[in-house]
C-alpha positions as CSV (number, residue, x, y, z in Angstrom):
1,M,-1.1,30.2,-8.6
2,P,1.5,29.2,-6.1
3,N,4.9,27.5,-6.8
4,P,4.7,24.0,-7.7
5,L,5.9,21.6,-4.9
6,Q,9.1,20.1,-5.3
7,M,9.3,16.6,-5.4
8,A,11.7,13.8,-5.1
9,V,11.0,10.2,-5.6
10,I,13.8,8.1,-3.5
11,G,14.0,4.9,-5.0
12,Q,13.8,3.7,-8.5
13,G,13.0,-0.3,-8.5
14,R,10.0,-1.4,-9.8
15,I,7.4,0.6,-7.2
16,G,9.6,3.8,-7.4
17,V,9.2,3.9,-11.1
18,L,5.6,3.6,-11.2
19,H,5.5,6.3,-8.4
20,S,7.3,8.8,-10.5
21,L,5.4,8.0,-13.2
22,H,2.6,9.6,-10.8
23,V,4.0,12.2,-9.6
24,Q,5.3,13.8,-13.3
25,E,1.3,12.9,-14.1
26,V,-0.3,15.1,-11.7
27,A,2.2,17.6,-12.4
28,N,1.7,17.5,-15.9
29,E,-2.2,17.6,-15.4
30,S,-2.4,19.5,-12.2
31,G,0.6,22.3,-12.2
32,A,0.3,21.9,-8.2
33,C,4.0,20.0,-8.1
34,R,7.3,19.1,-10.2
35,L,9.2,16.2,-10.2
36,S,12.3,17.8,-9.5
37,A,14.5,15.0,-8.8
38,V,14.9,11.6,-8.0
39,V,17.5,9.4,-6.1
40,D,19.0,6.2,-5.8
41,T,22.1,4.3,-4.0
42,R,22.7,3.4,-8.0
43,M,23.8,6.2,-9.3
44,D,23.7,4.6,-13.3
45,R,19.7,3.8,-12.4
46,A,19.1,7.2,-10.5
47,E,20.8,9.0,-14.0
48,A,18.8,6.8,-16.5
49,A,15.7,7.4,-14.9
50,A,16.2,10.8,-14.8
51,A,17.1,11.4,-18.2
52,R,14.0,8.9,-19.1
53,L,11.3,11.9,-17.1
54,S,12.9,14.8,-18.3
55,R,12.1,13.7,-21.8
56,S,8.3,14.4,-20.8
57,Q,8.6,17.9,-18.7
58,S,10.0,21.1,-19.6
59,T,12.0,21.3,-16.6
60,P,15.0,18.8,-15.8
61,V,14.8,15.8,-13.2
62,R,18.1,15.9,-11.2
63,P,20.0,12.5,-10.4
64,F,21.3,12.3,-6.8
65,P,23.3,8.9,-5.3
66,S,21.9,9.9,-1.6
67,I,19.2,11.8,0.3
68,A,22.0,13.7,1.4
69,A,23.4,15.0,-1.9
70,M,19.7,15.7,-2.8
71,L,19.2,17.7,0.6
72,E,22.4,19.7,0.0
73,S,21.5,20.7,-3.5
74,G,17.9,22.3,-2.2
75,A,16.5,20.2,-5.0
76,A,13.4,19.4,-3.6
77,E,10.9,19.9,-0.8
78,A,8.7,17.2,-0.5
79,S,9.6,13.1,-1.1
80,L,7.7,9.8,-2.0
81,I,10.2,7.0,-0.5
82,A,10.2,3.7,-2.4
83,T,13.0,2.2,-1.1
84,P,13.4,-1.2,0.2
85,T,11.7,-1.8,3.4
86,D,14.9,-1.5,6.5
87,C,15.8,2.0,4.4
88,H,12.5,3.3,5.5
89,R,12.9,4.5,8.7
90,S,16.6,5.8,8.3
91,N,15.2,7.3,4.6
92,A,12.3,9.1,6.0
93,A,13.9,10.5,9.5
94,E,16.6,11.8,7.4
95,L,14.1,14.1,5.0
96,V,11.6,15.0,7.8
97,A,14.7,16.2,10.0
98,A,15.1,18.6,7.0
99,G,11.8,19.9,6.7
100,H,10.1,17.5,4.0
101,R,6.7,16.2,4.2
102,V,7.0,12.4,3.3
103,L,4.7,10.1,1.3
104,L,6.5,6.5,2.9
105,E,6.1,3.3,0.9
106,K,4.5,0.3,3.4
107,P,5.3,-1.0,6.1
108,L,6.4,2.1,8.2
109,T,9.3,0.3,9.4
110,G,10.9,-3.3,9.5
111,S,9.6,-4.4,12.7
112,L,6.9,-3.8,15.4
113,E,9.5,-2.5,17.8
114,E,10.9,-0.1,15.2
115,D,7.2,0.9,14.2
116,R,6.7,2.0,17.8
117,E,9.7,3.5,18.5
118,F,9.3,5.3,15.0
119,A,5.7,6.1,15.5
120,R,6.5,8.1,19.2
121,D,9.3,10.4,17.7
122,L,6.9,11.4,14.9
123,D,4.1,12.0,17.2
124,A,6.2,13.9,20.0
125,H,8.3,16.1,17.1
126,H,7.1,15.6,13.4
127,P,3.4,14.4,14.0
128,N,2.1,16.0,10.2
129,A,4.7,14.9,8.7
130,V,4.6,11.2,7.3
131,M,1.5,9.7,4.9
132,L,1.8,6.0,4.8
133,A,1.1,4.6,1.1
134,F,-2.3,2.4,1.4
135,Q,-3.0,3.4,-1.5
136,R,-6.2,0.7,-1.1
137,R,-8.1,3.9,0.8
138,F,-8.0,6.0,-2.3
139,D,-9.6,3.1,-4.9
140,A,-12.6,3.5,-6.4
141,P,-14.4,0.4,-6.1
142,L,-14.0,0.2,-2.4
143,R,-14.4,3.7,-1.8
144,H,-18.1,2.7,-3.4
145,A,-18.3,-0.4,-1.3
146,R,-17.9,1.3,2.1
147,R,-20.3,4.1,1.1
148,L,-22.6,1.5,0.5
149,M,-21.8,0.0,3.7
150,E,-21.7,2.8,5.6
151,E,-25.4,4.0,4.1
152,G,-26.4,0.8,5.1
153,A,-27.5,-1.2,2.2
154,I,-26.8,-4.6,3.9
155,G,-27.9,-3.8,7.2
156,R,-25.3,-4.4,10.4
157,V,-21.7,-5.9,8.9
158,F,-20.7,-8.9,10.8
159,K,-18.1,-10.2,9.1
160,V,-15.5,-8.9,6.0
161,V,-13.0,-11.4,3.8
162,S,-10.3,-9.8,2.1
163,I,-7.8,-11.7,-0.2
164,L,-4.9,-10.9,-2.1
165,E,-2.7,-13.9,-4.1
166,D,0.0,-13.1,-6.1
167,S,0.5,-15.0,-9.5
168,N,4.7,-15.9,-8.1
169,P,6.6,-15.5,-5.2
170,A,8.5,-12.4,-4.0
171,P,11.2,-11.8,-6.7
172,D,15.1,-13.4,-6.3
173,G,16.7,-11.3,-3.9
174,Y,13.9,-10.1,-2.1
175,V,14.3,-9.8,1.8
176,S,10.1,-10.1,3.6
177,G,9.1,-9.5,6.8
178,G,7.3,-12.2,6.9
179,I,4.0,-13.3,4.2
180,L,1.9,-11.1,7.3
181,A,3.8,-8.3,7.7
182,D,4.4,-8.2,3.6
183,M,1.2,-9.0,1.7
184,S,-1.6,-9.0,4.5
185,V,-0.4,-5.5,5.9
186,H,-2.7,-4.1,3.1
187,N,-5.7,-6.2,4.0
188,V,-5.7,-5.6,7.5
189,D,-5.2,-1.4,6.9
190,E,-8.8,-2.2,4.6
191,I,-10.4,-3.7,7.3
192,L,-9.7,-1.2,10.5
193,W,-10.4,1.1,7.4
194,L,-13.5,-0.1,6.3
195,L,-15.0,-1.0,10.0
196,G,-13.4,2.1,11.8
197,R,-12.7,-0.2,14.9
198,T,-9.4,-2.3,16.2
199,P,-9.9,-6.1,16.5
200,T,-9.7,-7.7,20.4
201,A,-7.9,-10.7,19.4
202,A,-6.5,-12.6,16.4
203,A,-5.0,-15.8,14.9
204,A,-3.0,-16.9,12.2
205,I,-2.4,-20.2,10.2
206,G,0.7,-20.7,7.6
207,N,2.4,-22.9,5.6
208,C,4.8,-23.7,2.7
209,L,3.1,-25.1,-0.3
210,Y,4.4,-24.2,-3.6
211,S,6.2,-20.7,-4.9
212,R,8.5,-20.8,-2.1
213,K,10.8,-22.7,-3.5
214,L,10.7,-21.2,-6.8
215,S,12.6,-17.7,-5.5
216,T,15.9,-16.6,-3.6
217,A,13.3,-14.4,-2.0
218,V,13.5,-14.7,2.1
219,E,10.4,-15.2,3.6
220,D,8.4,-17.4,6.3
221,Y,5.6,-19.1,4.3
222,D,4.1,-19.0,0.8
223,D,0.3,-19.2,1.9
224,A,-1.6,-17.9,5.3
225,F,-4.3,-17.1,6.4
226,L,-5.3,-14.4,9.4
227,Y,-8.8,-14.5,11.6
228,L,-9.9,-11.3,13.6
229,W,-12.0,-11.0,16.3
230,F,-14.1,-7.9,17.2
231,P,-16.8,-6.9,19.7
232,S,-20.1,-7.2,19.2
233,E,-20.4,-10.4,16.5
234,L,-18.5,-9.0,14.2
235,A,-15.2,-10.7,12.3
236,A,-12.8,-10.8,9.4
237,Q,-10.9,-12.8,7.7
238,V,-7.4,-12.1,5.3
239,S,-6.4,-14.4,2.7
240,V,-3.0,-14.4,1.2
241,T,-0.5,-16.4,-1.1
242,R,2.1,-16.7,-3.7
243,N,0.4,-19.3,-5.2
244,H,-2.2,-18.2,-7.3
245,V,-0.4,-19.1,-10.3
246,S,-3.5,-18.2,-13.2
247,G,-2.9,-14.5,-11.8
248,Y,-3.3,-11.9,-9.8
249,R,-6.3,-12.0,-7.4
250,V,-7.5,-9.0,-4.9
251,E,-11.0,-9.0,-3.5
252,T,-13.2,-8.3,-1.0
253,W,-16.6,-9.2,0.7
254,I,-18.6,-7.2,3.2
255,F,-21.0,-9.7,4.5
256,G,-24.5,-7.8,6.3
257,E,-27.7,-9.0,7.8
258,K,-29.4,-7.6,4.5
259,G,-27.0,-8.8,1.9
260,Q,-23.2,-8.5,0.5
261,I,-21.2,-6.6,-0.8
262,H,-18.4,-8.0,-3.4
263,V,-16.0,-5.9,-4.8
264,G,-12.9,-7.6,-7.4
265,R,-13.8,-10.7,-9.8
266,F,-11.6,-12.9,-11.5
267,E,-12.7,-14.2,-14.7
268,Q,-9.0,-13.5,-16.6
269,K,-9.9,-10.1,-16.4
270,P,-7.4,-8.2,-14.4
271,R,-8.3,-4.6,-15.0
272,D,-12.3,-5.0,-14.9
273,I,-13.2,-4.5,-11.1
274,V,-16.9,-5.0,-10.1
275,V,-18.1,-3.5,-7.2
276,E,-21.7,-6.1,-6.9
277,A,-24.3,-5.6,-3.9
278,Y,-26.8,-8.0,-3.3
279,G,-29.5,-8.1,-1.2
280,R,-32.6,-10.8,-0.1
281,G,-33.4,-11.5,-3.7
282,E,-32.4,-8.2,-5.1
283,T,-29.5,-6.2,-6.6
284,I,-28.5,-3.2,-5.0
285,A,-25.8,-2.5,-7.0
286,H,-23.4,-2.9,-9.9
287,Q,-20.9,-1.2,-11.3
288,I,-17.5,-2.2,-13.2
289,Y,-14.5,0.4,-12.8
290,K,-11.8,0.0,-15.8
291,Q,-8.0,0.0,-14.6
292,R,-5.7,1.7,-16.5
293,D,-3.8,-0.3,-19.4
294,Y,-0.3,1.5,-18.9
295,G,0.9,-0.3,-22.1
296,R,4.0,-1.7,-20.9
297,R,5.1,-4.4,-18.1
298,L,4.6,-3.7,-15.0
299,P,4.4,-5.9,-11.9
300,E,0.8,-7.5,-11.4
301,F,-0.7,-5.0,-8.6
302,V,-0.6,-1.9,-10.8
303,D,-3.1,-3.4,-13.6
304,R,-5.6,-3.7,-10.4
305,F,-4.4,-0.4,-8.7
306,G,-2.7,2.1,-10.8
307,H,-5.7,4.4,-10.5
308,A,-5.3,4.7,-6.8
309,Y,-1.6,4.7,-6.1
310,K,-2.1,8.0,-8.7
311,A,-4.7,9.4,-6.3
312,E,-3.2,8.8,-3.5
313,V,-0.5,10.8,-4.7
314,A,-2.7,13.8,-5.7
315,E,-3.9,13.9,-2.4
316,F,-0.4,14.0,-1.0
317,V,0.5,16.9,-3.4
318,E,-2.8,18.1,-1.9
319,R,-2.4,18.5,1.8
320,C,1.4,19.3,1.3
321,N,0.5,22.0,-1.0
322,T,-2.4,23.4,2.1
323,G,-0.5,22.2,5.0
324,A,-3.6,19.7,5.9
325,P,-2.8,16.8,8.2
326,F,-2.7,13.6,6.0
327,S,-5.9,11.2,5.6
328,V,-3.4,8.2,6.5
329,T,-0.7,8.8,8.7
330,H,2.3,6.5,10.4
331,N,0.1,5.7,13.1
332,D,-2.7,3.8,10.7
333,G,0.7,1.6,9.3
334,L,1.5,1.0,13.5
335,R,-2.0,-0.2,14.1
336,A,-2.2,-2.5,10.8
337,M,1.5,-4.1,12.4
338,E,-0.1,-4.3,16.1
339,V,-2.9,-6.4,14.5
340,I,-0.4,-8.5,12.4
341,H,1.7,-8.9,15.5
342,M,-1.8,-10.1,17.7
343,G,-2.0,-12.9,15.1
344,S,1.6,-14.3,14.7
345,Q,1.8,-14.7,18.6
346,R,-1.2,-17.6,17.7
347,F,0.9,-18.9,14.8
348,V,-0.5,-22.0,13.8
349,T,2.0,-24.0,11.5
350,P,2.2,-27.4,10.2
351,H,5.2,-28.7,12.1
352,A,3.7,-28.1,16.2
353,G,4.5,-24.4,16.1
354,E,7.6,-24.7,14.1
355,K,8.3,-23.2,10.9
356,P,9.0,-25.3,8.3
């Protein structure tokens, strides 16, 4: 067996901690990789993470205060970036220039203009270097729904509805690029992946209803709706909010001429994900996917997508080891942001076009 891929996780905040755990689990289960380094600008946090993670593997995890220090040490050959959005481009560019292949948390950068610039740079010089972390593409329930759709179980699809509702505002101090860019980027990518098509027009509606006043996070709205028009009598709808106070809700509907497919059900059972499909008077499919219980307090989206995050890491490692192209790239991130920008250009607000 070839030597395991030496991996670093950049950033040890709430999502970085989760990614570190998954890298380590993939390493322990497959032997295909090894978590060799963690990086955080707060060295005390990097050291604490390294000490904790080192107890779960046979070789030590080395802490570093910067990407430059990690690269100089030669401690890793591939990296996962889980830093704040405004660091994504600079962090990824530094690692890619050093020869690393990178799994990059969404979004690609902090703005559409930067997305386009960075995508051009990557296309020209490092076309196979970045895998964008759209974990929904690795989610078993959504993959099941996609298979049913592609097999023609509900006939011609004419509408997709994707809903993402947080139970709380973004954390204190969080800086968002806007609720559509921050939240609906996952929904939009899901829709593009399901349909394999790009919309020709989009429009959005937004408002501030409740949760925005509960946090010092900087964000434009706490509730928004995005409508997408596709050719050939096809549409999609995205609903995102920070106001689903009774718990985290993620659901997808796919409507076809012969029936509908539904993924996810909110009945205070966040780890029971239902895939159900109904035709005209008949049940086509019904399956419950049990999600993982991590046994400790984690961000609420982990209960829903824990398996998908780990599967995403496993594919990244496999593609790095074989040299194969990634199945989801920086250009997928760019496409999602272009769709969101299209909708933002026609953003209706309750104050005659001005943000409240």
